[in-house]
C-alpha positions in Angstrom: -23.8 -1.7 1.3 -20.7 -0.1 2.1 -18.6 0.9 -0.4 -15.2 -0.4 -1.5 -12.0 -0.1 0.4 -11.3 3.1 -1.0 -7.6 4.2 0.7 -5.6 6.5 -0.6 -2.5 5.7 1.6 -1.7 2.5 -0.5 2.2 2.2 0.3 4.3 4.0 -1.9 7.1 2.1 -3.5 10.5 3.4 -1.9 12.2 0.4 -2.3 12.7 -1.1 0.6 16.7 -1.1 -0.2 17.0 2.3 -2.1 20.0 1.0 -4.2 21.2 -2.7 -4.7 23.3 -0.8 -7.0 25.5 -0.3 -3.6 25.9 -3.6 -3.3 28.0 -5.8 -6.0 28.1 -3.9 -8.4 31.1 -2.0 -6.7 34.5 -2.7 -7.2 35.9 -1.9 -3.3 39.6 -0.4 -3.8 39.8 1.2 -0.4 40.0 -1.7 1.8 42.8 -3.5 2.9 42.9 -7.4 1.9 41.6 -8.8 4.9 38.6 -5.8 4.9 37.8 -6.8 1.4 37.5 -10.2 2.1 35.3 -9.1 4.7 33.1 -7.2 2.8 32.5 -9.8 -0.1 31.7 -12.3 2.9 28.7 -9.2 4.1 27.7 -9.3 0.0 26.9 -12.7 0.0 25.0 -12.1 3.4 23.2 -9.3 1.4 22.2 -11.1 -1.4 20.7 -14.0 1.0 18.7 -11.3 3.0 20.7 -12.0 5.9 20.7 -8.8 7.2 22.4 -9.7 11.1 25.0 -11.8 9.4 25.9 -9.1 6.6 25.9 -6.6 9.3 28.5 -8.1 11.3 30.7 -8.6 7.9 30.9 -5.4 7.5 31.0 -4.3 10.6 34.4 -6.3 11.2 35.4 -4.3 7.3 34.9 -1.1 8.6 37.1 -2.1 12.0 39.8 -3.3 9.9 39.9 -0.3 7.9 37.4 2.4 9.2 38.4 4.8 6.3 36.2 2.2 4.1 33.9 3.7 2.7 32.1 0.8 0.9 32.2 -1.2 4.3 29.7 1.7 5.9 27.4 1.7 2.7 27.2 -2.1 3.8 26.7 -1.3 7.7 24.0 1.2 6.7 22.5 -1.2 3.8 21.9 -4.2 6.3 20.7 -1.5 9.3 18.3 -0.6 6.2 17.3 -4.3 6.1 17.0 -4.5 9.9 14.9 -1.3 10.0 17.5 0.4 12.6 17.2 3.7 10.5 18.8 6.3 12.8 22.2 3.4 12.5 21.6 3.5 8.9 21.8 7.0 8.3 24.7 7.5 10.4 26.6 5.1 8.5 25.9 6.7 5.1 27.0 10.0 6.3 30.6 8.0 7.5 30.4 6.3 3.9 30.4 9.8 2.2 32.8 11.3 4.8 35.5 8.8 3.3 34.2 9.2 -0.1 32.7 12.3 -0.5 31.2 11.5 -4.6 29.4 8.1 -3.3 26.2 9.2 -5.0 24.8 5.4 -3.8 25.1 6.2 -0.3 23.4 9.6 -1.1 20.7 8.0 -2.8 20.3 5.2 0.0 20.4 8.4 2.4 17.4 10.1 0.7 15.7 6.8 1.4 16.1 6.7 4.7 15.5 10.1 5.8 12.3 9.5 3.8 10.8 6.7 6.1 11.9 8.7 8.9 9.2 11.3 7.6 12.3 13.7 7.3 11.9 15.0 3.8 13.8 17.8 3.6 16.8 16.0 4.8 16.1 13.7 1.6 15.5 16.3 -0.8 19.1 17.5 0.3 20.7 14.3 -0.4 18.9 13.7 -3.3 20.6 16.4 -4.5 23.7 15.5 -3.9 23.5 12.2 -5.6 22.3 13.9 -8.8 24.7 16.4 -8.7 27.4 13.8 -8.3 25.4 11.1 -10.9 22.9 13.6 -13.5 21.9 10.3 -14.7 20.8 8.4 -11.8 17.4 6.9 -12.6 16.8 5.7 -8.7 17.8 9.3 -7.3 15.3 11.2 -9.3 12.7 7.9 -8.5 13.7 9.1 -4.8 13.0 12.4 -5.7 9.8 11.8 -6.8 8.6 9.6 -4.2 9.8 12.5 -1.6 8.0 14.8 -3.4 4.4 12.7 -3.9 4.9 12.3 0.4 5.0 16.3 0.2 1.8 15.9 -1.8 4.2 17.8 -4.3 2.0 16.4 -6.9 3.0 18.1 -10.7 6.6 18.0 -9.6 6.3 14.3 -8.3 4.9 13.2 -11.7 7.7 15.0 -13.5 10.1 13.5 -11.8 9.1 10.2 -12.0 8.9 10.4 -15.9 12.8 11.8 -15.6 13.4 8.4 -13.7 11.9 6.7 -16.3 13.3 8.1 -19.0 16.9 7.0 -17.2 15.6 3.5 -17.3 14.2 3.7 -13.2 12.3 0.2 -12.6 9.2 1.0 -14.2 6.8 -0.9 -12.5 7.5 0.7 -9.5 7.7 4.2 -11.4 4.1 3.5 -13.0 2.6 2.2 -9.7 3.5 5.0 -8.1 2.0 7.3 -11.0 -1.1 5.8 -10.4 -0.7 6.8 -6.7 -0.2 10.1 -7.7 -3.0 10.5 -10.2 -5.5 8.9 -8.0 -4.6 11.4 -5.6 -5.4 14.2 -7.9 -8.6 12.2 -8.9 -7.6 11.8 -12.3 -8.4 8.7 -12.9 -8.2 7.6 -16.5 -4.6 8.7 -16.1 -4.4 6.4 -13.2 -5.7 3.5 -15.1 -3.4 3.7 -17.8 -0.2 4.3 -15.8 -1.3 1.1 -13.3 -2.1 -1.3 -16.6 1.3 -0.5 -17.5 2.6 -1.7 -13.8 1.0 -4.5 -14.4 2.1 -5.2 -18.1 5.3 -5.8 -16.9 4.3 -7.3 -13.6 1.9 -9.2 -13.8 1.5 -10.7 -9.9 1.7 -7.0 -8.7 -1.0 -7.1 -6.3 -1.6 -3.5 -4.7 -1.3 -2.2 -8.8 -4.7 -4.3 -9.6 -5.8 -3.2 -6.0 -6.0 0.8 -6.9 -6.9 -0.2 -10.8 -9.8 -1.9 -9.5 -10.0 1.1 -7.1 -10.0 3.2 -10.1 -12.1 1.8 -12.2 -14.9 1.9 -9.4 -14.2 5.6 -9.3 -15.5 5.6 -13.1 -17.8 3.1 -13.2 -16.4 0.7 -15.2 -18.0 -2.1 -12.6 -16.6 -5.2 -15.2 -13.3 -4.2 -15.5 -12.9 -3.4 -11.5 -14.1 -7.3 -11.4 -11.9 -8.6 -13.6 -8.6 -6.0 -11.8 -9.9 -7.3 -8.0 -10.1 -11.0 -9.5 -6.2 -11.0 -10.2 -5.6 -9.2 -6.8 -7.3 -12.5 -5.3 -5.5 -15.1 -7.3 -2.1 -13.4 -6.0 -3.6 -12.8 -2.6 -6.1 -15.4 -2.2 -6.1 -14.5 1.8 -6.7 -10.8 1.3 -10.2 -9.9 3.1 -10.2 -6.5 1.2 -9.5 -8.2 -2.1 -13.0 -10.0 -1.7 -14.5 -7.3 0.1 -13.8 -4.8 -2.7 -15.1 -7.6 -5.7 -18.4 -8.1 -3.7 -18.9 -4.7 -3.4 -18.5 -4.1 -7.4 -20.5 -7.1 -8.1 -23.0 -5.4 -6.1 -23.4 -2.2 -8.5 -24.2 -4.3 -11.3 -26.9 -6.1 -9.3 -25.0 -9.2 -9.3 -26.0 -10.0 -5.7 -25.2 -14.1 -5.0 -21.8 -12.9 -6.2 -21.6 -10.2 -4.0 -23.1 -12.4 -1.6 -20.1 -15.4 -1.7 -17.4 -12.5 -1.5 -18.7 -11.1 1.4 -18.4 -14.3 2.6 -15.3 -15.2 2.4 -14.0 -11.8 3.2 -15.7 -12.7 7.0 -14.4 -16.4 6.5 -10.7 -14.8 6.6 -11.4 -11.6 8.9 -14.2 -12.5 11.7 -14.1 -9.2 12.8 -14.7 -7.6 9.5 -17.5 -5.0 10.4 -18.1 -3.6 6.8 -18.0 -7.0 5.3 -21.5 -8.5 7.6 -22.4 -4.6 7.0 -22.5 -5.6 3.3 -23.6 -9.5 4.1 -26.4 -8.3 5.0 -27.8 -5.6 2.5 -27.0 -8.3 -0.3 -29.1 -10.9 1.7 -31.9 -8.1 1.9 -31.7 -7.5 -1.7 -31.9 -11.1 -2.5 -35.1 -11.7 0.4 -32.7 -13.8 2.4 -34.4 -12.0 5.8 -33.1 -14.3 8.5 -29.6 -14.5 6.9 -30.0 -10.3 6.7 -30.6 -10.3 10.2 -28.0 -13.2 11.2 -25.1 -11.0 9.4 -26.6 -7.2 10.5 -26.5 -8.9 14.1 -23.1 -9.6 13.6 -22.2 -6.5 12.2 -23.9 -4.7 14.8 -22.2 -6.3 17.2 -18.9 -5.5 15.6 -19.9 -1.8 15.3 -22.6 -0.9 17.5 -23.0 3.2 15.6 -22.9 1.7 12.1 -26.6 3.6 10.7 -26.5 1.3 7.9 -26.0 -1.8 9.9 -29.0 -1.2 12.3 -31.0 -0.2 8.9 -30.4 -3.4 7.6 -31.1 -5.4 10.6 -34.5 -3.3 10.7 -35.3 -4.0 7.3 -34.6 -7.7 8.1 -36.8 -7.6 11.0 -39.9 -5.5 8.8 -39.6 -8.7 6.5 -40.1 -11.2 9.0 -43.0 -9.5 10.7 -40.8 -8.5 13.8 -42.4 -4.9 14.4 -41.2 -4.5 17.7 -37.3 -5.5 17.1 -37.7 -3.0 13.9 -38.7 -0.5 16.1 -36.0 -0.8 18.7 -34.0 -0.1 15.4 -35.7 2.9 14.7 -35.2 4.2 18.5 -31.5 3.4 18.1 -31.6 5.4 14.4 -33.1 8.4 16.2 -30.2 8.9 18.5 -27.5 8.3 15.1 -29.4 9.8 12.0 -33.3 11.0 11.9 -33.1 10.6 8.1 -32.5 7.2 8.1 -34.7 7.0 11.4 -37.7 8.5 9.3 -37.1 5.9 6.4 -37.2 3.5 8.4 -40.4 3.8 10.4 -41.9 5.4 7.4 -41.3 1.3 6.1 -42.5 -0.5 9.5 -45.6 1.8 9.7 -46.8 0.7 5.4 
């Protein structure tokens, strides 16, 4: 049976728009009266996530007053929402050129640099934000994310802890801390951090997914199953969640539950080769030989070089007295994995 999805590459939470405080909570004092009205109109569009309309308002505000720093911030903010990152950077640069102590703009700029993989520039922008506003929680958060992306794990942990002290949004901080601890294989620390994240935000699907994985790593299968159940409640159409809970059920020999979970996974994602492989393995465990053959055939079609799929198929053939087909699987396995091929051959000749 294939292992549970164990991606370390879960998305680090950068917060799409790195700091909402830049819009709305700043009293725009540098614009003309007309420009300020356009700025406020842009704010309303931002709250509705109508990025293109918001961008249009902020651009008109900047046209009325080219030195209007908040309007340039708004342009950057909307460009970020539209994933036009190079334009966002240029807009934030304009904002800080007209307002050098604009910590919010530096912080958002750091987030965009991070999305572009430009980590030195991200750290420099964060440094400026913290210099201007030493207790700026979001800046410490962004610094931690950048350090995490640079795989500077210990520094990232310390920066996340500082962000928590300064009242950064705690669920995302604890989630990202859980990811860092997972990278370091500090599974119990990861579990504690992720439990805090979901206590704050019960619908945090990504946190439940990583929590389930951490419980798998320490062999706590019942808790892994519970974590994946919660993820399925939140995201019932996640094939990976069904696959992972199937894997956990298999580890405690709940093969009927495992097969139901794998069947759901392939119903959602018909080309999910690993789920077909695992379904074949579980059917073999249950003695459902014909079902095992069918699942394993689908797996082989999707993933012809899968050692496990060919082995599962060979077992099915052996159990249904189809020695010729089992020998064909043996010959295929010889080219893929000699040890597995020999194991199958030994079963054929019993």
